[in-house]
C-alpha positions in Angstrom: 83.6 81.8 82.0 86.5 83.8 83.1 88.2 84.5 86.4 89.0 88.3 86.8 91.9 88.9 89.5 91.7 92.7 89.8 94.8 94.6 91.2 94.7 98.6 91.9 97.8 100.9 91.8 99.4 102.5 94.6 97.5 103.3 97.9 94.7 101.4 96.9 93.1 97.8 98.2 90.4 95.8 96.9 87.8 98.2 97.7 89.0 100.2 94.6 87.0 97.6 92.4 83.6 97.9 94.2 81.7 99.3 91.3 83.3 97.0 88.7 83.0 93.9 90.4 79.1 93.5 90.3 78.8 94.1 86.7 81.3 91.3 86.1 79.7 89.0 88.3 76.2 89.8 86.9 77.7 88.6 83.6 78.5 85.2 85.1 82.3 85.6 85.8 84.2 84.9 88.8 85.7 88.0 90.2 88.6 88.3 92.8 90.0 91.9 93.8 93.3 91.5 95.5 94.6 93.6 98.0 98.5 93.8 98.0 100.6 93.2 101.1 101.4 96.7 102.8 98.4 98.7 101.9 94.7 99.0 102.9 93.4 96.2 105.1 97.0 94.6 104.8 98.7 97.6 105.8 100.5 95.6 108.5 101.7 92.7 106.3 105.6 92.8 105.9 106.7 93.8 102.2 110.1 92.3 100.5 111.4 91.4 97.1 108.6 90.0 95.0 105.9 90.1 97.5 103.4 91.6 95.4 104.1 89.2 92.6 103.5 86.2 95.1 100.4 88.0 96.2 98.7 87.7 93.1 100.2 84.2 92.1 99.1 82.8 95.6 95.7 84.3 95.1 95.2 82.4 91.5 96.8 79.0 93.0 94.9 79.2 96.4 91.5 79.4 94.7 92.7 77.1 92.0 91.4 79.6 89.4 91.5 78.9 85.6 90.6 80.9 82.5 92.4 83.9 84.4 92.1 87.6 83.2 94.8 89.6 85.2 94.0 93.1 85.3 96.7 95.6 86.7 96.1 99.3 87.2 98.7 101.9 87.4 101.9 100.7 89.2 100.3 97.3 89.8 100.7 96.6 86.1 104.7 95.7 87.1 103.6 92.9 89.6 100.8 91.6 87.4 103.0 91.3 84.4 105.3 89.3 86.3 102.5 87.2 87.9 101.0 86.6 84.3 104.0 84.3 82.9 104.1 82.5 86.4 100.4 81.2 86.5 101.0 79.6 82.9 98.1 77.9 81.2 95.8 79.4 83.7 96.0 82.6 82.2 93.8 83.9 79.3 94.8 87.4 79.0 96.5 90.4 80.7 94.8 93.8 80.9 97.0 96.7 81.9 94.7 99.7 83.0 96.5 103.0 82.3 99.5 100.9 83.8 103.2 100.6 83.8 104.4 97.5 82.3 107.7 95.5 83.7 111.0 95.6 82.1 113.5 93.2 82.8 115.7 94.3 85.8 113.8 97.7 86.0 111.5 99.0 88.7 108.9 101.5 89.0 111.4 104.0 90.7 114.0 103.4 88.1 111.5 104.2 85.4 110.0 107.2 87.3 109.1 110.0 84.9 110.6 112.6 86.8 113.8 110.7 87.5 114.3 107.9 90.2 116.1 110.4 92.4 113.1 112.6 93.0 110.7 109.5 94.0 113.6 108.0 96.0 113.9 111.1 98.0 110.2 111.3 98.7 110.1 107.7 99.9 113.1 108.4 102.2 111.4 111.5 103.6 108.5 109.5 104.5 110.1 106.6 106.2 110.2 104.4 103.1 106.4 104.9 102.2 104.8 106.7 99.3 102.5 109.0 100.6 99.1 109.2 99.1 98.2 112.1 96.7 96.4 115.3 98.0 92.9 116.2 96.6 94.4 118.7 94.4 96.5 116.3 92.5 93.3 114.5 91.1 92.0 117.4 89.2 91.5 117.1 85.6 91.0 113.4 86.0 87.5 113.2 85.2 86.3 112.6 88.9 83.6 114.3 90.9 84.7 115.7 94.3 82.8 112.9 95.6 84.9 110.3 94.0 88.2 112.1 94.8 87.0 112.4 98.5 86.6 108.5 98.2 90.0 107.6 97.0 91.6 110.2 99.3 89.7 108.8 102.2 90.5 105.2 101.7 94.3 105.7 100.4 97.1 104.4 102.5 101.0 104.8 102.0 102.3 102.5 99.6 105.5 100.4 100.8 108.5 101.8 98.7 110.3 98.5 98.8 107.7 97.4 96.3 108.2 100.2 94.2 112.1 99.6 94.1 111.9 96.0 93.3 113.3 95.2 90.0 111.0 93.2 87.9 112.3 89.5 86.7 110.7 88.3 83.3 112.0 85.1 81.6 110.3 85.9 78.1 109.3 89.0 76.3 106.4 90.6 77.6 105.1 91.0 73.9 104.4 87.2 73.9 101.6 87.9 76.3 98.0 88.2 75.0 97.3 91.6 76.4 95.1 94.7 76.3 96.3 98.1 77.1 93.6 100.5 78.5 94.9 104.3 77.9 93.0 106.7 79.7 93.3 109.7 77.6 92.8 112.5 80.2 96.1 111.2 81.8 97.9 111.6 78.3 96.8 111.2 74.8 99.3 108.4 73.9 101.0 105.6 75.7 104.6 105.8 76.7 107.3 104.6 74.5 107.5 101.1 76.2 103.9 100.4 75.5 103.9 101.6 72.3 106.7 99.1 71.4 104.6 96.2 72.9 101.6 97.4 70.7 103.4 96.4 67.7 103.1 92.7 68.8 100.0 91.0 67.2 99.2 89.7 70.7 98.5 93.3 72.0 95.7 95.5 71.6 94.9 99.0 72.5 91.7 100.5 74.0 91.2 104.2 74.7 88.9 105.4 77.2 87.9 109.0 77.6 88.5 109.6 81.3 91.4 110.0 83.8 93.8 107.6 85.4 91.4 106.2 87.9 88.4 104.9 85.9 87.3 102.2 88.3 86.0 105.4 90.1 85.3 107.7 87.4 83.9 105.4 84.8 83.4 101.7 86.4 80.7 100.9 83.8 82.8 101.4 80.7 85.8 99.8 82.2 83.8 96.9 83.3 82.5 96.6 79.6 86.1 96.8 78.2 86.9 94.0 80.4 84.1 91.8 79.7 85.0 92.3 76.1 88.6 90.9 76.9 87.0 87.8 78.1 85.4 87.0 74.9 88.9 87.1 73.0 
């Protein structure tokens, strides 16, 4: 059986996976949702360079997990992709869920789609924290009003230092065994960086007809995709 280590994106903690975890456990797998430092129930934990990478690696090592499937959603794909190469032969596969992927020397901020200056300004104006999205920004993402309220109600500001932390990779990301889950309501095609990685024979694309938060909008379908990766 596999051990799934689940890491949600900005503003969210381990609670974001509450509807995915039971499906994976019922199938007999170990499931370990992680809250990164500086958010949710770890909101008061200090965050510095590489903290989020260490959060993930430390969880794997603390529990002595093997046959690990690392799952990173949204901006958590950046620390997850770095942690993947650090846990060595404990790793079976990485799953990027509508996620950013790390590039050596680049950060989430430096690759921000509207330009790094805009995100840097937003962080500076909020004391170095990335404020959670308002309800209106979740429109068109396949979420019910109740699901949106749950996300907004549970979200906490995200530490900007983690978003500006340059990734450190010692080998090409395309060498990892990986699945990329593209949520189609958030854009029909992966970005150029992901498209390049998908040319690797080790990478696989799966499309999901929902928005950027599938653990809320389509938890059962997302769980089935994760279970399928455990069989590869």
